[in-house]
PDB file of N, CA, C and O in Angstrom:
ATOM      1  N   MET A   1       0.775  -1.214  -0.104  1.00  0.00           N
ATOM      2  CA  MET A   1      -0.137   0.011   0.016  1.00  0.00           C
ATOM      3  C   MET A   1       0.652   1.129   0.255  1.00  0.00           C
ATOM      4  O   MET A   1       0.126   2.209  -0.011  1.00  0.00           O
ATOM      5  N   LYS A   2       2.118   1.138   0.821  1.00  0.00           N
ATOM      6  CA  LYS A   2       2.628   2.266   0.818  1.00  0.00           C
ATOM      7  C   LYS A   2       3.255   2.830  -0.793  1.00  0.00           C
ATOM      8  O   LYS A   2       3.290   4.023  -1.095  1.00  0.00           O
ATOM      9  N   GLY A   3       3.731   1.676  -1.731  1.00  0.00           N
ATOM     10  CA  GLY A   3       4.155   1.952  -2.914  1.00  0.00           C
ATOM     11  C   GLY A   3       3.167   2.765  -3.898  1.00  0.00           C
ATOM     12  O   GLY A   3       3.430   3.554  -4.805  1.00  0.00           O
ATOM     13  N   TYR A   4       1.902   2.278  -3.381  1.00  0.00           N
ATOM     14  CA  TYR A   4       0.758   2.973  -4.260  1.00  0.00           C
ATOM     15  C   TYR A   4       0.595   4.472  -4.009  1.00  0.00           C
ATOM     16  O   TYR A   4       0.359   5.283  -4.904  1.00  0.00           O
ATOM     17  N   ASN A   5       0.754   4.793  -2.617  1.00  0.00           N
ATOM     18  CA  ASN A   5       0.588   6.231  -2.251  1.00  0.00           C
ATOM     19  C   ASN A   5       1.868   7.005  -2.822  1.00  0.00           C
ATOM     20  O   ASN A   5       1.841   8.169  -3.222  1.00  0.00           O
ATOM     21  N   ARG A   6       2.735   6.365  -2.801  1.00  0.00           N
ATOM     22  CA  ARG A   6       3.825   7.262  -3.475  1.00  0.00           C
ATOM     23  C   ARG A   6       3.844   7.279  -4.994  1.00  0.00           C
ATOM     24  O   ARG A   6       4.351   8.269  -5.521  1.00  0.00           O
ATOM     25  N   VAL A   7       3.441   6.478  -5.636  1.00  0.00           N
ATOM     26  CA  VAL A   7       2.983   6.702  -6.955  1.00  0.00           C
ATOM     27  C   VAL A   7       1.994   7.439  -7.430  1.00  0.00           C
ATOM     28  O   VAL A   7       1.995   7.907  -8.569  1.00  0.00           O
ATOM     29  N   MET A   8       0.874   7.628  -6.398  1.00  0.00           N
ATOM     30  CA  MET A   8      -0.383   8.368  -6.476  1.00  0.00           C
ATOM     31  C   MET A   8       0.349  10.101  -6.342  1.00  0.00           C
ATOM     32  O   MET A   8       0.056  11.047  -7.073  1.00  0.00           O
ATOM     33  N   THR A   9       1.203  10.110  -5.354  1.00  0.00           N
ATOM     34  CA  THR A   9       1.287  11.446  -4.836  1.00  0.00           C
ATOM     35  C   THR A   9       2.177  11.694  -5.976  1.00  0.00           C
ATOM     36  O   THR A   9       1.841  12.725  -6.559  1.00  0.00           O
ATOM     37  N   ASN A  10       3.410  10.990  -6.613  1.00  0.00           N
ATOM     38  CA  ASN A  10       4.019  11.666  -7.668  1.00  0.00           C
ATOM     39  C   ASN A  10       3.161  11.759  -9.018  1.00  0.00           C
ATOM     40  O   ASN A  10       3.553  12.606  -9.820  1.00  0.00           O
ATOM     41  N   SER A  11       2.206  11.110  -9.319  1.00  0.00           N
ATOM     42  CA  SER A  11       1.247  11.730 -10.322  1.00  0.00           C
ATOM     43  C   SER A  11       0.477  12.855 -10.100  1.00  0.00           C
ATOM     44  O   SER A  11       0.055  13.574 -11.006  1.00  0.00           O
ATOM     45  N   LEU A  12       0.271  13.037  -8.863  1.00  0.00           N
ATOM     46  CA  LEU A  12      -0.440  14.171  -8.481  1.00  0.00           C
ATOM     47  C   LEU A  12       0.533  15.439  -8.691  1.00  0.00           C
ATOM     48  O   LEU A  12       0.226  16.428  -9.356  1.00  0.00           O
ATOM     49  N   SER A  13       1.689  15.262  -8.054  1.00  0.00           N
ATOM     50  CA  SER A  13       2.513  16.284  -8.198  1.00  0.00           C
ATOM     51  C   SER A  13       2.958  16.676  -9.718  1.00  0.00           C
ATOM     52  O   SER A  13       3.236  17.835 -10.027  1.00  0.00           O
ATOM     53  N   ASP A  14       2.991  15.689 -10.546  1.00  0.00           N
ATOM     54  CA  ASP A  14       2.977  16.058 -11.903  1.00  0.00           C
ATOM     55  C   ASP A  14       1.830  16.833 -12.542  1.00  0.00           C
ATOM     56  O   ASP A  14       1.938  17.789 -13.310  1.00  0.00           O
ATOM     57  N   ILE A  15       0.883  16.344 -12.162  1.00  0.00           N
ATOM     58  CA  ILE A  15      -0.301  17.106 -12.741  1.00  0.00           C
ATOM     59  C   ILE A  15      -0.306  18.517 -12.340  1.00  0.00           C
ATOM     60  O   ILE A  15      -0.439  19.353 -13.234  1.00  0.00           O
ATOM     61  N   LEU A  16      -0.168  18.938 -11.014  1.00  0.00           N
ATOM     62  CA  LEU A  16      -0.198  20.255 -10.516  1.00  0.00           C
ATOM     63  C   LEU A  16       1.077  20.966 -11.275  1.00  0.00           C
ATOM     64  O   LEU A  16       0.909  22.122 -11.662  1.00  0.00           O
ATOM     65  N   ALA A  17       2.268  20.366 -11.492  1.00  0.00           N
ATOM     66  CA  ALA A  17       3.346  21.032 -11.980  1.00  0.00           C
ATOM     67  C   ALA A  17       3.213  21.452 -13.617  1.00  0.00           C
ATOM     68  O   ALA A  17       3.982  22.211 -14.208  1.00  0.00           O
ATOM     69  N   ASN A  18       2.130  20.815 -14.148  1.00  0.00           N
ATOM     70  CA  ASN A  18       2.022  21.304 -15.609  1.00  0.00           C
ATOM     71  C   ASN A  18       0.697  22.023 -15.557  1.00  0.00           C
ATOM     72  O   ASN A  18      -0.348  21.430 -15.824  1.00  0.00           O
ATOM     73  N   LYS A  19       0.732  23.319 -15.209  1.00  0.00           N
ATOM     74  CA  LYS A  19      -0.297  24.029 -15.030  1.00  0.00           C
ATOM     75  C   LYS A  19      -0.831  24.458 -16.421  1.00  0.00           C
ATOM     76  O   LYS A  19      -0.040  24.698 -17.333  1.00  0.00           O
ATOM     77  N   TRP A  20      -2.297  24.563 -16.597  1.00  0.00           N
ATOM     78  CA  TRP A  20      -2.837  24.940 -17.707  1.00  0.00           C
ATOM     79  C   TRP A  20      -2.685  26.645 -17.782  1.00  0.00           C
ATOM     80  O   TRP A  20      -2.939  27.458 -16.893  1.00  0.00           O
ATOM     81  N   ASP A  21      -2.160  26.897 -19.220  1.00  0.00           N
ATOM     82  CA  ASP A  21      -2.089  28.237 -19.413  1.00  0.00           C
ATOM     83  C   ASP A  21      -3.239  28.724 -19.651  1.00  0.00           C
ATOM     84  O   ASP A  21      -4.086  27.849 -19.834  1.00  0.00           O
ATOM     85  N   GLU A  22      -3.644  29.870 -19.730  1.00  0.00           N
ATOM     86  CA  GLU A  22      -4.744  30.652 -19.700  1.00  0.00           C
ATOM     87  C   GLU A  22      -4.468  31.298 -21.620  1.00  0.00           C
ATOM     88  O   GLU A  22      -3.494  31.928 -22.033  1.00  0.00           O
ATOM     89  N   PRO A  23      -5.582  30.887 -22.342  1.00  0.00           N
ATOM     90  CA  PRO A  23      -5.680  32.020 -23.777  1.00  0.00           C
ATOM     91  C   PRO A  23      -5.308  33.411 -23.235  1.00  0.00           C
ATOM     92  O   PRO A  23      -5.471  33.928 -22.130  1.00  0.00           O
ATOM     93  N   PRO A  24      -4.767  33.834 -24.353  1.00  0.00           N
ATOM     94  CA  PRO A  24      -4.494  35.320 -24.223  1.00  0.00           C
ATOM     95  C   PRO A  24      -5.698  36.250 -23.987  1.00  0.00           C
ATOM     96  O   PRO A  24      -5.637  37.161 -23.161  1.00  0.00           O
ATOM     97  N   GLU A  25      -6.775  36.006 -24.716  1.00  0.00           N
ATOM     98  CA  GLU A  25      -7.863  36.640 -24.690  1.00  0.00           C
ATOM     99  C   GLU A  25      -8.355  36.519 -23.272  1.00  0.00           C
ATOM    100  O   GLU A  25      -8.933  37.533 -22.881  1.00  0.00           O
ATOM    101  N   ILE A  26      -8.266  35.475 -22.351  1.00  0.00           N
ATOM    102  CA  ILE A  26      -8.794  35.449 -21.027  1.00  0.00           C
ATOM    103  C   ILE A  26      -7.754  36.421 -20.428  1.00  0.00           C
ATOM    104  O   ILE A  26      -8.166  37.548 -20.154  1.00  0.00           O
ATOM    105  N   LYS A  27      -6.659  36.174 -20.226  1.00  0.00           N
ATOM    106  CA  LYS A  27      -5.576  37.167 -19.806  1.00  0.00           C
ATOM    107  C   LYS A  27      -5.867  38.529 -20.012  1.00  0.00           C
ATOM    108  O   LYS A  27      -5.960  39.169 -18.964  1.00  0.00           O
ATOM    109  N   VAL A  28      -6.026  39.112 -20.976  1.00  0.00           N
ATOM    110  CA  VAL A  28      -6.418  40.350 -21.477  1.00  0.00           C
ATOM    111  C   VAL A  28      -7.757  41.148 -20.677  1.00  0.00           C
ATOM    112  O   VAL A  28      -7.892  42.275 -20.200  1.00  0.00           O
ATOM    113  N   ILE A  29      -8.569  40.061 -20.788  1.00  0.00           N
ATOM    114  CA  ILE A  29      -9.991  40.464 -20.289  1.00  0.00           C
ATOM    115  C   ILE A  29      -9.958  40.603 -18.677  1.00  0.00           C
ATOM    116  O   ILE A  29     -10.514  41.563 -18.144  1.00  0.00           O
ATOM    117  N   LYS A  30      -9.352  39.709 -17.989  1.00  0.00           N
ATOM    118  CA  LYS A  30      -9.064  39.808 -16.720  1.00  0.00           C
ATOM    119  C   LYS A  30      -8.114  41.059 -16.195  1.00  0.00           C
ATOM    120  O   LYS A  30      -8.364  41.741 -15.201  1.00  0.00           O
ATOM    121  N   SER A  31      -7.254  41.179 -16.855  1.00  0.00           N
ATOM    122  CA  SER A  31      -6.080  42.240 -16.755  1.00  0.00           C
ATOM    123  C   SER A  31      -7.093  43.506 -16.983  1.00  0.00           C
ATOM    124  O   SER A  31      -7.023  44.321 -16.063  1.00  0.00           O
ATOM    125  N   TYR A  32      -7.709  43.725 -17.673  1.00  0.00           N
ATOM    126  CA  TYR A  32      -8.331  45.094 -17.972  1.00  0.00           C
ATOM    127  C   TYR A  32      -9.294  45.184 -17.049  1.00  0.00           C
ATOM    128  O   TYR A  32      -9.456  46.315 -16.592  1.00  0.00           O
ATOM    129  N   VAL A  33     -10.183  44.085 -16.515  1.00  0.00           N
ATOM    130  CA  VAL A  33     -11.365  44.401 -15.508  1.00  0.00           C
ATOM    131  C   VAL A  33     -10.546  44.579 -14.095  1.00  0.00           C
ATOM    132  O   VAL A  33     -11.062  45.242 -13.195  1.00  0.00           O
ATOM    133  N   GLU A  34      -9.420  44.049 -13.943  1.00  0.00           N
ATOM    134  CA  GLU A  34      -8.723  44.285 -12.655  1.00  0.00           C
ATOM    135  C   GLU A  34      -8.015  45.737 -12.673  1.00  0.00           C
ATOM    136  O   GLU A  34      -8.089  46.519 -11.725  1.00  0.00           O
ATOM    137  N   ARG A  35      -7.398  45.968 -13.738  1.00  0.00           N
ATOM    138  CA  ARG A  35      -6.861  47.274 -13.907  1.00  0.00           C
ATOM    139  C   ARG A  35      -7.681  48.764 -13.891  1.00  0.00           C
ATOM    140  O   ARG A  35      -7.356  49.876 -13.476  1.00  0.00           O
ATOM    141  N   HIS A  36      -8.906  48.236 -14.550  1.00  0.00           N
ATOM    142  CA  HIS A  36      -9.827  49.532 -14.355  1.00  0.00           C
ATOM    143  C   HIS A  36     -10.865  49.619 -13.447  1.00  0.00           C
ATOM    144  O   HIS A  36     -11.412  50.693 -13.195  1.00  0.00           O
ATOM    145  N   PHE A  37     -11.236  48.374 -12.843  1.00  0.00           N
ATOM    146  CA  PHE A  37     -12.390  48.298 -11.933  1.00  0.00           C
ATOM    147  C   PHE A  37     -12.141  47.451 -10.593  1.00  0.00           C
ATOM    148  O   PHE A  37     -13.029  47.064  -9.832  1.00  0.00           O
ATOM    149  N   LYS A  38     -10.649  47.223 -10.440  1.00  0.00           N
ATOM    150  CA  LYS A  38     -10.181  46.171  -9.300  1.00  0.00           C
ATOM    151  C   LYS A  38     -11.331  45.010  -8.874  1.00  0.00           C
ATOM    152  O   LYS A  38     -11.637  44.695  -7.724  1.00  0.00           O
ATOM    153  N   ALA A  39     -11.780  44.564  -9.905  1.00  0.00           N
ATOM    154  CA  ALA A  39     -12.823  43.496  -9.646  1.00  0.00           C
ATOM    155  C   ALA A  39     -12.409  42.303 -10.494  1.00  0.00           C
ATOM    156  O   ALA A  39     -11.836  42.535 -11.558  1.00  0.00           O
ATOM    157  N   THR A  40     -12.644  41.051 -10.123  1.00  0.00           N
ATOM    158  CA  THR A  40     -12.509  39.870 -10.862  1.00  0.00           C
ATOM    159  C   THR A  40     -13.757  39.271 -11.541  1.00  0.00           C
ATOM    160  O   THR A  40     -14.860  39.235 -10.996  1.00  0.00           O
ATOM    161  N   VAL A  41     -13.510  38.835 -12.691  1.00  0.00           N
ATOM    162  CA  VAL A  41     -14.688  38.231 -13.616  1.00  0.00           C
ATOM    163  C   VAL A  41     -14.397  36.844 -14.137  1.00  0.00           C
ATOM    164  O   VAL A  41     -13.199  36.563 -14.099  1.00  0.00           O
ATOM    165  N   GLY A  42     -15.104  36.014 -14.560  1.00  0.00           N
ATOM    166  CA  GLY A  42     -15.059  34.755 -15.153  1.00  0.00           C
ATOM    167  C   GLY A  42     -15.230  35.028 -16.447  1.00  0.00           C
ATOM    168  O   GLY A  42     -16.112  35.805 -16.813  1.00  0.00           O
ATOM    169  N   VAL A  43     -14.282  34.330 -17.419  1.00  0.00           N
ATOM    170  CA  VAL A  43     -14.385  34.587 -18.912  1.00  0.00           C
ATOM    171  C   VAL A  43     -14.529  32.906 -19.422  1.00  0.00           C
ATOM    172  O   VAL A  43     -14.102  31.937 -18.793  1.00  0.00           O
ATOM    173  N   THR A  44     -15.125  32.887 -20.504  1.00  0.00           N
ATOM    174  CA  THR A  44     -15.460  31.510 -21.095  1.00  0.00           C
ATOM    175  C   THR A  44     -15.187  31.786 -22.549  1.00  0.00           C
ATOM    176  O   THR A  44     -15.842  32.746 -22.955  1.00  0.00           O
ATOM    177  N   LEU A  45     -14.360  31.188 -23.513  1.00  0.00           N
ATOM    178  CA  LEU A  45     -14.234  31.221 -24.499  1.00  0.00           C
ATOM    179  C   LEU A  45     -15.079  30.084 -25.594  1.00  0.00           C
ATOM    180  O   LEU A  45     -15.023  28.863 -25.452  1.00  0.00           O
ATOM    181  N   HIS A  46     -15.662  30.618 -26.420  1.00  0.00           N
ATOM    182  CA  HIS A  46     -16.537  29.884 -27.372  1.00  0.00           C
ATOM    183  C   HIS A  46     -15.796  30.151 -28.971  1.00  0.00           C
ATOM    184  O   HIS A  46     -14.878  30.960 -29.108  1.00  0.00           O
ATOM    185  N   ASP A  47     -16.284  29.443 -29.972  1.00  0.00           N
ATOM    186  CA  ASP A  47     -15.799  29.722 -31.385  1.00  0.00           C
ATOM    187  C   ASP A  47     -16.210  31.012 -31.740  1.00  0.00           C
ATOM    188  O   ASP A  47     -15.215  31.655 -32.076  1.00  0.00           O
ATOM    189  N   LYS A  48     -17.092  31.582 -31.805  1.00  0.00           N
ATOM    190  CA  LYS A  48     -17.324  32.968 -32.375  1.00  0.00           C
ATOM    191  C   LYS A  48     -17.629  33.830 -31.035  1.00  0.00           C
ATOM    192  O   LYS A  48     -17.955  34.983 -31.317  1.00  0.00           O
ATOM    193  N   GLN A  49     -17.604  33.573 -29.761  1.00  0.00           N
ATOM    194  CA  GLN A  49     -18.256  34.466 -28.700  1.00  0.00           C
ATOM    195  C   GLN A  49     -17.270  34.501 -27.483  1.00  0.00           C
ATOM    196  O   GLN A  49     -16.499  33.544 -27.416  1.00  0.00           O
ATOM    197  N   ILE A  50     -17.186  35.379 -26.594  1.00  0.00           N
ATOM    198  CA  ILE A  50     -16.379  35.143 -25.446  1.00  0.00           C
ATOM    199  C   ILE A  50     -17.474  35.852 -24.565  1.00  0.00           C
ATOM    200  O   ILE A  50     -18.018  36.932 -24.794  1.00  0.00           O
ATOM    201  N   VAL A  51     -17.665  35.028 -23.544  1.00  0.00           N
ATOM    202  CA  VAL A  51     -18.738  35.378 -22.456  1.00  0.00           C
ATOM    203  C   VAL A  51     -17.914  35.958 -21.211  1.00  0.00           C
ATOM    204  O   VAL A  51     -16.968  35.361 -20.698  1.00  0.00           O
ATOM    205  N   ILE A  52     -18.301  36.943 -20.882  1.00  0.00           N
ATOM    206  CA  ILE A  52     -17.657  37.648 -19.323  1.00  0.00           C
ATOM    207  C   ILE A  52     -18.626  37.513 -18.306  1.00  0.00           C
ATOM    208  O   ILE A  52     -19.706  38.048 -18.557  1.00  0.00           O
ATOM    209  N   SER A  53     -18.535  37.029 -17.400  1.00  0.00           N
ATOM    210  CA  SER A  53     -19.334  36.619 -16.210  1.00  0.00           C
ATOM    211  C   SER A  53     -18.970  37.548 -15.117  1.00  0.00           C
ATOM    212  O   SER A  53     -17.970  37.189 -14.494  1.00  0.00           O
ATOM    213  N   ALA A  54     -19.548  38.702 -14.705  1.00  0.00           N
ATOM    214  CA  ALA A  54     -19.526  39.633 -13.731  1.00  0.00           C
ATOM    215  C   ALA A  54     -20.328  39.262 -12.724  1.00  0.00           C
ATOM    216  O   ALA A  54     -21.437  38.752 -12.886  1.00  0.00           O
ATOM    217  N   PRO A  55     -19.756  39.524 -11.551  1.00  0.00           N
ATOM    218  CA  PRO A  55     -20.415  39.049 -10.103  1.00  0.00           C
ATOM    219  C   PRO A  55     -21.883  39.769  -9.778  1.00  0.00           C
ATOM    220  O   PRO A  55     -22.830  39.294  -9.152  1.00  0.00           O
ATOM    221  N   GLY A  56     -21.760  41.018 -10.384  1.00  0.00           N
ATOM    222  CA  GLY A  56     -22.967  42.020 -10.090  1.00  0.00           C
ATOM    223  C   GLY A  56     -23.419  42.656 -11.394  1.00  0.00           C
ATOM    224  O   GLY A  56     -22.810  42.624 -12.463  1.00  0.00           O
ATOM    225  N   ALA A  57     -24.668  43.280 -11.119  1.00  0.00           N
ATOM    226  CA  ALA A  57     -25.026  43.999 -12.200  1.00  0.00           C
ATOM    227  C   ALA A  57     -24.442  45.414 -12.665  1.00  0.00           C
ATOM    228  O   ALA A  57     -24.374  45.967 -13.762  1.00  0.00           O
ATOM    229  N   ALA A  58     -23.991  45.820 -11.175  1.00  0.00           N
ATOM    230  CA  ALA A  58     -23.483  47.188 -11.404  1.00  0.00           C
ATOM    231  C   ALA A  58     -21.991  47.142 -12.238  1.00  0.00           C
ATOM    232  O   ALA A  58     -21.586  48.108 -12.884  1.00  0.00           O
ATOM    233  N   LEU A  59     -21.284  45.924 -12.121  1.00  0.00           N
ATOM    234  CA  LEU A  59     -19.999  46.053 -12.823  1.00  0.00           C
ATOM    235  C   LEU A  59     -20.406  45.305 -14.257  1.00  0.00           C
ATOM    236  O   LEU A  59     -19.659  45.526 -15.210  1.00  0.00           O
ATOM    237  N   ALA A  60     -21.508  44.466 -14.447  1.00  0.00           N
ATOM    238  CA  ALA A  60     -21.774  44.208 -15.806  1.00  0.00           C
ATOM    239  C   ALA A  60     -22.272  45.408 -16.624  1.00  0.00           C
ATOM    240  O   ALA A  60     -21.856  45.500 -17.779  1.00  0.00           O
ATOM    241  N   ALA A  61     -23.029  46.240 -16.203  1.00  0.00           N
ATOM    242  CA  ALA A  61     -23.549  47.554 -16.745  1.00  0.00           C
ATOM    243  C   ALA A  61     -22.472  48.305 -17.156  1.00  0.00           C
ATOM    244  O   ALA A  61     -22.588  48.864 -18.246  1.00  0.00           O
ATOM    245  N   THR A  62     -21.318  48.465 -16.457  1.00  0.00           N
ATOM    246  CA  THR A  62     -20.347  49.332 -16.617  1.00  0.00           C
ATOM    247  C   THR A  62     -19.583  48.738 -17.570  1.00  0.00           C
ATOM    248  O   THR A  62     -19.244  49.348 -18.584  1.00  0.00           O
ATOM    249  N   LEU A  63     -19.208  47.359 -17.301  1.00  0.00           N
ATOM    250  CA  LEU A  63     -18.395  46.655 -18.714  1.00  0.00           C
ATOM    251  C   LEU A  63     -19.309  46.739 -19.723  1.00  0.00           C
ATOM    252  O   LEU A  63     -18.721  46.356 -20.734  1.00  0.00           O
ATOM    253  N   ARG A  64     -20.330  47.007 -19.966  1.00  0.00           N
ATOM    254  CA  ARG A  64     -21.076  46.946 -21.219  1.00  0.00           C
ATOM    255  C   ARG A  64     -20.645  48.170 -22.004  1.00  0.00           C
ATOM    256  O   ARG A  64     -20.383  48.159 -23.207  1.00  0.00           O
ATOM    257  N   MET A  65     -20.592  49.339 -21.118  1.00  0.00           N
ATOM    258  CA  MET A  65     -20.347  50.680 -21.884  1.00  0.00           C
ATOM    259  C   MET A  65     -18.629  50.727 -22.114  1.00  0.00           C
ATOM    260  O   MET A  65     -18.118  51.741 -22.590  1.00  0.00           O
ATOM    261  N   HIS A  66     -17.939  49.737 -21.795  1.00  0.00           N
ATOM    262  CA  HIS A  66     -16.488  49.736 -22.018  1.00  0.00           C
ATOM    263  C   HIS A  66     -16.127  48.532 -23.079  1.00  0.00           C
ATOM    264  O   HIS A  66     -14.985  48.100 -23.228  1.00  0.00           O
ATOM    265  N   LEU A  67     -17.289  48.057 -23.795  1.00  0.00           N
ATOM    266  CA  LEU A  67     -17.034  46.856 -24.783  1.00  0.00           C
ATOM    267  C   LEU A  67     -16.353  47.357 -25.951  1.00  0.00           C
ATOM    268  O   LEU A  67     -15.698  46.534 -26.590  1.00  0.00           O
ATOM    269  N   PRO A  68     -16.386  48.677 -26.393  1.00  0.00           N
ATOM    270  CA  PRO A  68     -15.699  48.918 -27.512  1.00  0.00           C
ATOM    271  C   PRO A  68     -14.270  48.984 -27.480  1.00  0.00           C
ATOM    272  O   PRO A  68     -13.610  48.634 -28.458  1.00  0.00           O
ATOM    273  N   ASP A  69     -13.600  49.521 -26.140  1.00  0.00           N
ATOM    274  CA  ASP A  69     -12.405  49.695 -25.868  1.00  0.00           C
ATOM    275  C   ASP A  69     -11.783  48.290 -25.550  1.00  0.00           C
ATOM    276  O   ASP A  69     -10.589  48.059 -25.740  1.00  0.00           O
ATOM    277  N   LEU A  70     -12.696  47.338 -25.038  1.00  0.00           N
ATOM    278  CA  LEU A  70     -12.139  46.024 -24.684  1.00  0.00           C
ATOM    279  C   LEU A  70     -11.824  45.107 -25.887  1.00  0.00           C
ATOM    280  O   LEU A  70     -10.912  44.291 -26.016  1.00  0.00           O
ATOM    281  N   GLN A  71     -13.015  45.524 -26.904  1.00  0.00           N
ATOM    282  CA  GLN A  71     -12.441  45.047 -28.153  1.00  0.00           C
ATOM    283  C   GLN A  71     -11.700  45.201 -28.924  1.00  0.00           C
ATOM    284  O   GLN A  71     -11.466  44.316 -29.747  1.00  0.00           O
ATOM    285  N   LYS A  72     -11.075  46.371 -28.933  1.00  0.00           N
ATOM    286  CA  LYS A  72      -9.808  47.036 -29.358  1.00  0.00           C
ATOM    287  C   LYS A  72      -8.586  46.577 -28.844  1.00  0.00           C
ATOM    288  O   LYS A  72      -7.553  46.453 -29.502  1.00  0.00           O
ATOM    289  N   GLU A  73      -8.735  46.319 -27.605  1.00  0.00           N
ATOM    290  CA  GLU A  73      -7.612  45.860 -26.726  1.00  0.00           C
ATOM    291  C   GLU A  73      -7.451  44.544 -27.136  1.00  0.00           C
ATOM    292  O   GLU A  73      -6.334  44.186 -27.510  1.00  0.00           O
ATOM    293  N   LEU A  74      -8.371  43.771 -27.129  1.00  0.00           N
ATOM    294  CA  LEU A  74      -8.331  42.230 -27.659  1.00  0.00           C
ATOM    295  C   LEU A  74      -7.810  41.913 -29.004  1.00  0.00           C
ATOM    296  O   LEU A  74      -7.110  40.931 -29.251  1.00  0.00           O
ATOM    297  N   LYS A  75      -8.183  42.777 -29.835  1.00  0.00           N
ATOM    298  CA  LYS A  75      -8.219  42.694 -31.529  1.00  0.00           C
ATOM    299  C   LYS A  75      -8.637  41.083 -31.704  1.00  0.00           C
ATOM    300  O   LYS A  75      -7.929  40.078 -31.753  1.00  0.00           O
ATOM    301  N   THR A  76     -10.153  41.272 -31.780  1.00  0.00           N
ATOM    302  CA  THR A  76     -10.583  39.940 -32.211  1.00  0.00           C
ATOM    303  C   THR A  76     -11.851  40.251 -32.789  1.00  0.00           C
ATOM    304  O   THR A  76     -12.348  41.313 -32.417  1.00  0.00           O
ATOM    305  N   ASP A  77     -12.514  39.533 -33.652  1.00  0.00           N
ATOM    306  CA  ASP A  77     -13.727  39.569 -34.258  1.00  0.00           C
ATOM    307  C   ASP A  77     -15.153  38.970 -33.543  1.00  0.00           C
ATOM    308  O   ASP A  77     -16.328  39.087 -33.892  1.00  0.00           O
ATOM    309  N   LYS A  78     -14.432  38.178 -32.220  1.00  0.00           N
ATOM    310  CA  LYS A  78     -15.523  37.390 -31.691  1.00  0.00           C
ATOM    311  C   LYS A  78     -16.250  38.546 -30.979  1.00  0.00           C
ATOM    312  O   LYS A  78     -15.763  39.614 -30.607  1.00  0.00           O
ATOM    313  N   LYS A  79     -17.558  38.095 -30.865  1.00  0.00           N
ATOM    314  CA  LYS A  79     -18.707  38.798 -30.064  1.00  0.00           C
ATOM    315  C   LYS A  79     -18.443  38.832 -28.519  1.00  0.00           C
ATOM    316  O   LYS A  79     -18.341  37.752 -27.936  1.00  0.00           O
ATOM    317  N   LEU A  80     -18.327  40.009 -27.816  1.00  0.00           N
ATOM    318  CA  LEU A  80     -18.279  39.804 -26.475  1.00  0.00           C
ATOM    319  C   LEU A  80     -19.479  39.958 -25.958  1.00  0.00           C
ATOM    320  O   LEU A  80     -20.194  40.780 -26.531  1.00  0.00           O
ATOM    321  N   LEU A  81     -20.006  39.287 -24.842  1.00  0.00           N
ATOM    322  CA  LEU A  81     -21.251  39.046 -24.199  1.00  0.00           C
ATOM    323  C   LEU A  81     -20.652  39.138 -22.548  1.00  0.00           C
ATOM    324  O   LEU A  81     -19.584  38.854 -22.006  1.00  0.00           O
ATOM    325  N   ILE A  82     -21.855  39.651 -22.134  1.00  0.00           N
ATOM    326  CA  ILE A  82     -21.807  40.085 -20.645  1.00  0.00           C
ATOM    327  C   ILE A  82     -22.697  39.172 -19.808  1.00  0.00           C
ATOM    328  O   ILE A  82     -23.893  39.254 -20.091  1.00  0.00           O
ATOM    329  N   ARG A  83     -22.432  38.482 -19.024  1.00  0.00           N
ATOM    330  CA  ARG A  83     -23.344  37.894 -18.224  1.00  0.00           C
ATOM    331  C   ARG A  83     -23.179  38.194 -16.492  1.00  0.00           C
ATOM    332  O   ARG A  83     -22.160  38.448 -15.850  1.00  0.00           O
ATOM    333  N   ILE A  84     -24.389  38.073 -16.108  1.00  0.00           N
ATOM    334  CA  ILE A  84     -24.483  38.498 -14.500  1.00  0.00           C
ATOM    335  C   ILE A  84     -24.584  37.067 -13.477  1.00  0.00           C
ATOM    336  O   ILE A  84     -25.483  36.246 -13.299  1.00  0.00           O
ATOM    337  N   GLY A  85     -23.189  37.219 -12.917  1.00  0.00           N
ATOM    338  CA  GLY A  85     -23.212  35.849 -12.225  1.00  0.00           C
ATOM    339  C   GLY A  85     -22.096  35.021 -12.384  1.00  0.00           C
ATOM    340  O   GLY A  85     -21.463  35.037 -13.440  1.00  0.00           O
ATOM    341  N   ARG A  86     -21.775  34.268 -11.408  1.00  0.00           N
ATOM    342  CA  ARG A  86     -20.488  33.267 -11.626  1.00  0.00           C
ATOM    343  C   ARG A  86     -20.780  32.179 -12.384  1.00  0.00           C
ATOM    344  O   ARG A  86     -19.908  31.344 -12.627  1.00  0.00           O
TER     345      ARG A  86
END
């Protein structure tokens, strides 16, 4: 049983060492929101759209006004959608 735990621990440490890198679009959106609003958002990428999940309606409404600037910073043709909730 001790050998199994050691193998399991090694595998888990290997998995945690190989962290998943976020796509550049996600990094740009999260840093933009953090820089301008000191808030965190969730971001989901799809083929033709990017969904930004804001934790509240006030941030979502404010982000909606900043969509043209965010679109320019992203340099993408994908549609940006804002959703309230996590």
